[in-house]
C-alpha positions as CSV (number, residue, x, y, z in Angstrom):
1,M,0.0,0.0,0.0
2,T,1.4,3.4,-1.0
3,S,1.8,5.9,1.8
4,P,0.0,9.3,1.4
5,N,1.9,12.2,0.0
6,P,3.1,14.3,2.9
7,W,2.1,17.5,1.2
8,S,-1.5,16.5,1.8
9,I,-1.2,17.4,5.5
10,V,0.5,20.8,5.3
11,P,-1.9,23.7,5.7
12,A,-1.9,26.3,3.0
13,A,-0.8,29.1,5.3
14,D,2.2,27.1,6.5
15,Y,3.1,26.2,2.9
16,E,3.1,29.8,1.7
17,R,5.0,31.0,4.7
18,H,7.7,28.4,4.2
19,M,7.9,28.9,0.4
20,G,7.6,32.7,0.6
21,P,10.0,35.5,1.6
22,E,9.7,34.6,5.3
23,G,11.0,31.1,4.5
24,V,13.1,29.7,1.7
25,D,11.8,32.4,-0.7
26,Q,11.1,30.1,-3.7
27,L,7.6,31.1,-4.8
28,A,8.9,34.1,-6.8
29,P,11.6,32.2,-8.8
30,L,9.2,29.4,-9.5
31,A,6.6,31.8,-10.8
32,A,9.2,33.6,-12.9
33,Y,10.3,30.3,-14.5
34,F,6.8,29.2,-15.2
35,Q,6.1,32.5,-16.9
36,E,9.1,32.0,-19.1
37,V,8.1,28.5,-20.3
38,Y,4.5,29.5,-20.7
39,L,5.3,32.5,-22.9
40,A,7.6,30.4,-25.0
41,A,5.1,27.6,-25.4
42,Q,1.8,29.6,-25.8
43,P,-0.1,26.4,-25.0
44,D,-3.7,25.8,-26.1
45,R,-3.9,23.1,-23.3
46,L,-1.9,23.3,-20.1
47,L,-1.3,20.8,-17.3
48,V,0.3,21.9,-14.0
49,V,1.4,19.1,-11.7
50,G,1.6,20.1,-8.1
51,A,-0.3,23.4,-8.6
52,A,-0.5,24.1,-4.9
53,T,-2.3,27.4,-4.3
54,G,-1.8,28.5,-8.0
55,N,1.6,30.2,-7.9
56,G,2.3,31.4,-11.4
57,L,-1.1,30.9,-12.8
58,D,-1.6,34.7,-13.0
59,H,0.7,34.5,-16.1
60,V,-1.8,32.3,-18.0
61,D,-3.7,34.2,-20.7
62,P,-7.2,32.9,-21.2
63,A,-7.2,34.3,-24.7
64,V,-4.4,31.9,-25.5
65,T,-5.1,28.8,-23.3
66,R,-8.5,27.3,-23.5
67,R,-7.9,24.4,-21.0
68,I,-5.9,24.6,-17.8
69,V,-5.7,21.5,-15.7
70,A,-4.2,21.8,-12.2
71,L,-3.4,18.7,-10.0
72,D,-2.5,18.7,-6.4
73,V,-2.9,16.3,-3.4
74,N,-4.1,19.0,-1.0
75,M,-7.7,20.0,-1.3
76,Q,-7.2,23.2,0.7
77,Y,-4.6,24.4,-1.8
78,L,-6.9,23.9,-4.7
79,G,-9.8,25.7,-2.9
80,I,-7.5,28.8,-2.6
81,C,-6.4,28.4,-6.2
82,R,-10.0,28.4,-7.4
83,Q,-10.7,31.6,-5.4
84,R,-7.7,33.4,-6.7
85,F,-8.3,32.5,-10.3
86,F,-12.0,32.5,-10.4
87,H,-11.8,34.7,-13.5
88,L,-10.5,31.7,-15.5
89,G,-13.9,30.1,-15.1
90,P,-14.5,26.6,-16.6
91,R,-11.1,26.8,-18.4
92,L,-9.5,26.0,-15.0
93,E,-10.1,22.3,-14.0
94,L,-8.9,21.3,-10.6
95,F,-8.3,17.8,-9.5
96,C,-7.3,16.7,-5.9
97,T,-5.2,13.6,-6.8
98,S,-1.7,12.3,-7.2
99,L,-0.1,12.2,-10.6
100,A,-0.1,8.4,-10.5
101,A,-3.8,8.2,-9.9
102,W,-4.9,10.7,-12.5
103,K,-6.0,9.6,-16.0
104,S,-5.8,11.5,-19.2
105,P,-6.1,10.7,-22.9
106,P,-2.8,10.6,-24.8
107,Q,-1.3,13.8,-26.3
108,A,-3.9,15.9,-24.4
109,F,-1.5,18.8,-23.4
110,D,0.8,21.3,-25.2
111,L,2.6,22.3,-22.0
112,I,3.1,20.2,-18.9
113,H,4.8,21.9,-16.0
114,A,6.1,19.9,-13.0
115,G,7.8,22.2,-10.4
116,L,9.4,20.5,-7.4
117,V,7.1,17.5,-7.5
118,L,9.2,14.7,-8.9
119,E,11.2,14.6,-5.6
120,Y,8.1,13.2,-3.9
121,M,7.2,10.4,-6.3
122,H,8.8,7.6,-8.4
123,P,10.4,9.4,-11.4
124,E,10.2,6.5,-13.8
125,P,6.4,6.0,-14.0
126,A,5.9,9.8,-13.6
127,V,8.0,10.6,-16.7
128,A,6.2,7.9,-18.6
129,Q,2.8,9.5,-17.8
130,L,4.0,13.0,-18.7
131,C,5.4,11.8,-22.0
132,G,2.3,10.0,-22.9
133,W,0.1,13.1,-22.3
134,L,2.3,15.4,-24.3
135,S,1.2,16.5,-27.8
136,D,3.7,16.1,-30.7
137,Q,4.8,19.7,-30.6
138,G,4.5,20.1,-26.9
139,T,6.9,20.9,-24.1
140,V,7.4,19.3,-20.6
141,S,8.9,21.7,-18.1
142,V,10.6,20.4,-14.9
143,V,12.0,22.2,-11.9
144,L,14.2,20.2,-9.5
145,Q,15.8,21.2,-6.2
146,L,19.5,20.6,-6.3
147,P,21.6,19.5,-3.3
148,G,23.4,22.0,-1.2
149,G,22.8,25.2,0.6
150,D,21.8,26.0,4.1
151,P,18.1,26.8,4.2
152,P,16.4,27.7,7.5
153,T,15.1,24.8,9.5
154,P,11.3,24.5,9.2
155,A,9.6,25.6,12.4
156,L,6.6,23.3,11.9
157,K,6.7,19.5,12.3
158,A,4.7,18.9,9.1
159,L,7.3,20.7,7.1
160,E,10.1,18.7,8.7
161,I,8.2,15.6,7.6
162,I,8.2,17.1,4.0
163,R,12.0,17.6,4.2
164,K,12.6,14.0,5.3
165,A,10.3,12.7,2.5
166,Q,12.1,14.5,-0.2
167,R,14.3,12.4,-2.5
168,R,16.7,14.3,-4.8
169,V,16.4,13.6,-8.5
170,D,19.5,13.8,-10.6
171,P,19.0,16.0,-13.7
172,A,21.2,13.6,-15.8
173,E,19.1,10.6,-14.8
174,L,15.9,12.5,-15.5
175,T,17.2,13.5,-18.9
176,A,17.9,9.8,-19.6
177,L,14.3,8.9,-18.5
178,F,12.8,11.4,-20.9
179,A,15.1,10.2,-23.7
180,A,13.9,6.7,-23.2
181,H,10.4,8.0,-24.1
182,G,11.5,10.0,-27.1
183,L,11.8,13.4,-25.5
184,R,15.0,15.4,-26.0
185,P,16.3,18.2,-23.8
186,R,15.7,21.6,-25.3
187,R,17.0,24.0,-22.6
188,S,18.3,23.7,-19.1
189,R,19.9,26.0,-16.6
190,V,20.7,26.3,-12.9
191,V,18.9,29.1,-11.0
192,P,20.6,30.3,-7.9
193,L,18.4,30.9,-4.8
194,K,18.7,32.3,-1.3
195,Y,20.7,30.4,1.4
196,G,23.0,28.9,-1.2
197,Q,20.3,26.7,-2.7
198,S,19.5,26.3,-6.4
199,F,17.0,24.9,-8.9
200,W,17.7,22.9,-12.0
201,C,15.2,24.0,-14.7
202,G,14.8,22.0,-17.9
203,T,12.4,21.6,-20.9
204,F,11.9,18.6,-23.1
205,G,10.1,17.9,-26.3
206,R,10.0,15.5,-29.3
């Protein structure tokens, strides 16, 4: 039996405090990178895996994107996301589910964005799912947390559980997994963060 995703127990206020300027200050760089890949892709159909409370969705143009699917394991996060982006109306479809449990027809999305989520799942089946859902001209965008740095210790027990549950994903191994499913790397770079931490950001396509 699979254990529940630890993010399902962290309240939204604690998540945003930890990820925001008072904590590790990663919300802004995550949103900036999402904006970059979104503007480059101009997707008709968008899938965001690990959408949380909707960080970055303010960059989505409803005149460009007719379908926006957001997945997260925390129902409270999705409720806040719905409130914040109510103007997107029925274009925004929210699903409280894990990636592994969610079903979609093949080639259903033109941009798939997965930011800081592969560290909490098995990368091999996750990559297989993402590749299967991507359109022929589509883009998969991934953000990984790289080792190193000295972030502040989470003050809350739930966030300490998150830290212990995290498993680093090596960018080279991830690139090989995508290659096995016919997706080649397009662009990648390392983004420096506060406290000596960094992101690896990469895009893949056929």
